[in-house]
C-alpha positions as CSV (number, residue, x, y, z in Angstrom):
1,M,-48.8,-68.9,69.3
2,R,-50.2,-68.3,72.7
3,F,-50.5,-64.5,72.4
4,H,-54.1,-64.4,71.3
5,K,-54.8,-65.7,74.9
6,L,-53.3,-62.6,76.4
7,K,-56.1,-60.7,78.1
8,A,-55.4,-57.1,79.1
9,A,-57.0,-55.3,81.9
10,E,-57.2,-51.5,81.6
11,P,-54.0,-49.7,80.6
12,G,-51.5,-50.0,83.3
13,G,-53.5,-52.9,84.8
14,S,-52.6,-56.5,85.0
15,Y,-52.5,-59.1,82.3
16,H,-53.6,-62.8,82.3
17,V,-52.2,-65.6,80.2
18,E,-54.2,-68.8,80.1
19,S,-51.3,-71.1,79.3
20,P,-47.6,-71.5,80.3
21,V,-45.2,-69.1,78.6
22,T,-41.4,-69.3,78.1
23,E,-39.0,-66.5,78.7
24,S,-38.8,-65.8,74.9
25,D,-42.7,-65.6,74.9
26,I,-42.5,-63.0,77.7
27,L,-39.9,-61.0,75.8
28,L,-42.0,-61.1,72.7
29,M,-45.0,-59.9,74.6
30,A,-43.0,-57.1,76.1
31,R,-42.0,-56.0,72.6
32,Q,-45.6,-56.1,71.5
33,L,-46.8,-54.1,74.5
34,A,-44.1,-51.5,73.9
35,A,-45.2,-51.2,70.3
36,C,-48.8,-50.7,71.4
37,R,-47.8,-48.0,73.9
38,F,-46.0,-46.1,71.1
39,R,-48.6,-46.6,68.4
40,K,-49.1,-44.0,65.7
41,G,-50.4,-40.7,67.0
42,R,-49.2,-41.0,70.6
43,A,-47.4,-38.0,71.9
44,L,-43.9,-38.6,73.4
45,T,-43.5,-36.4,76.4
46,D,-41.5,-38.6,78.9
47,P,-37.9,-39.3,78.0
48,T,-37.7,-42.1,80.5
49,C,-40.6,-43.9,78.9
50,V,-39.1,-43.4,75.5
51,G,-35.9,-45.0,76.6
52,E,-37.7,-47.9,78.2
53,Y,-39.6,-48.5,74.9
54,L,-36.5,-48.4,72.8
55,Q,-34.6,-50.6,75.2
56,V,-37.4,-53.3,75.0
57,L,-37.2,-53.1,71.2
58,L,-33.4,-53.3,70.7
59,Q,-31.6,-54.6,73.7
60,D,-31.7,-58.3,72.7
61,Y,-30.1,-58.0,69.3
62,H,-26.7,-59.7,68.9
63,H,-25.8,-57.2,66.2
64,E,-25.9,-53.5,66.0
65,V,-29.2,-52.0,64.7
66,F,-29.7,-48.3,63.9
67,G,-33.3,-46.9,63.7
68,L,-35.4,-43.8,63.7
69,L,-38.4,-42.9,65.7
70,L,-40.3,-40.6,63.3
71,L,-42.4,-37.9,64.9
72,D,-44.8,-35.2,63.7
73,S,-44.7,-31.5,64.7
74,K,-46.4,-32.2,68.0
75,H,-43.9,-35.1,68.7
76,R,-46.6,-37.7,68.1
77,V,-45.3,-41.0,66.8
78,I,-45.5,-41.5,63.0
79,R,-43.6,-44.8,63.3
80,F,-40.4,-46.6,64.2
81,E,-38.2,-47.5,61.3
82,E,-35.3,-49.9,61.7
83,M,-32.9,-48.6,59.1
84,F,-29.6,-50.4,59.2
85,R,-28.2,-53.7,60.6
86,G,-24.5,-54.3,61.3
87,S,-22.1,-56.5,63.0
88,I,-21.4,-57.0,66.7
89,D,-19.8,-53.6,67.0
90,A,-20.8,-51.4,64.1
91,A,-23.5,-50.6,61.6
92,H,-23.0,-48.5,58.5
93,V,-25.4,-45.5,58.6
94,Y,-26.1,-43.6,55.4
95,T,-27.1,-40.0,55.9
96,R,-28.9,-39.8,52.6
97,E,-31.2,-42.8,53.5
98,I,-32.0,-41.2,56.9
99,V,-33.0,-37.9,55.2
100,K,-35.0,-39.8,52.6
101,I,-37.1,-41.6,55.2
102,A,-37.6,-38.5,57.2
103,L,-38.9,-36.7,54.1
104,A,-41.0,-39.6,52.9
105,S,-42.6,-39.8,56.3
106,N,-43.2,-36.1,56.6
107,A,-41.5,-36.2,59.9
108,A,-41.0,-32.9,61.7
109,A,-38.7,-34.5,64.3
110,V,-36.8,-37.7,64.9
111,I,-35.2,-39.6,67.7
112,L,-32.1,-41.5,66.5
113,V,-31.5,-44.8,68.2
114,H,-29.1,-47.7,68.1
115,N,-28.0,-50.5,70.3
116,H,-24.7,-51.7,71.6
117,P,-24.8,-55.5,71.6
118,S,-22.0,-55.4,74.2
119,G,-24.6,-54.2,76.7
120,D,-22.7,-51.0,77.6
121,P,-24.7,-48.0,76.2
122,T,-21.8,-45.5,76.7
123,P,-21.5,-43.5,73.5
124,S,-18.3,-43.7,71.4
125,S,-16.7,-40.7,69.7
126,A,-18.0,-42.1,66.4
127,D,-21.5,-42.2,67.9
128,I,-21.2,-38.5,68.8
129,R,-19.8,-37.5,65.4
130,L,-22.6,-39.5,63.6
131,T,-25.2,-37.6,65.8
132,H,-23.8,-34.2,64.7
133,T,-23.7,-35.3,61.0
134,L,-27.2,-36.5,61.0
135,K,-28.5,-33.6,63.0
136,D,-27.0,-31.1,60.5
137,A,-28.3,-33.0,57.5
138,L,-31.8,-33.3,58.9
139,A,-31.8,-29.6,59.9
140,L,-31.3,-28.8,56.2
141,V,-34.7,-30.3,55.5
142,A,-36.4,-28.7,58.5
143,T,-36.4,-31.9,60.6
144,R,-35.4,-31.6,64.2
145,T,-33.2,-34.2,65.9
146,L,-34.6,-34.4,69.4
147,D,-32.2,-37.1,70.7
148,H,-30.0,-40.0,70.0
149,V,-30.6,-42.9,72.4
150,I,-28.1,-45.7,72.7
151,V,-29.5,-48.9,74.1
152,G,-27.7,-51.7,75.9
153,H,-28.6,-54.4,78.5
154,E,-27.2,-52.0,81.1
155,G,-29.7,-49.3,80.3
156,C,-30.0,-46.4,77.8
157,V,-28.0,-43.2,77.3
158,S,-29.5,-40.1,75.9
159,L,-27.0,-37.9,74.0
160,A,-29.4,-35.0,74.5
161,E,-29.1,-35.4,78.2
162,L,-25.3,-35.6,77.9
163,G,-25.4,-32.2,76.1
164,H,-24.4,-33.5,72.6
165,L,-27.5,-32.1,70.9
């Protein structure tokens, strides 16, 4: 792999690659950079930045993926957990498993996330119902649901910004 040759300047600076890279190499490096920016312990304070990170992680899947961004009481990242994979237009999400991971991670808050392989991040009525179901279940174990972000090639949609949380 060529990624060991990636030399970073200071954060927010430029990057130099010493050999030719393909489009897939660039996408992989973008995912790696996004993961570094949201490493364990980093506080999430900018919703736009969170959406961009999640879009980099999930927009290229050709199947639906549902995950959790697990956070501590100060909204610092514990980790991102990919929970369920589905088909081109659905993924089965099990409330019990979501609650188990939140408890096992000692998460005080979560951001729910899934992608729409179609590219259109517009939430469906099923997405909104699922958000309420998970929010209610997580609240029973003192875990706040801060947002549910839906990712597509066309952008991200925050259900919190739409008033569904």
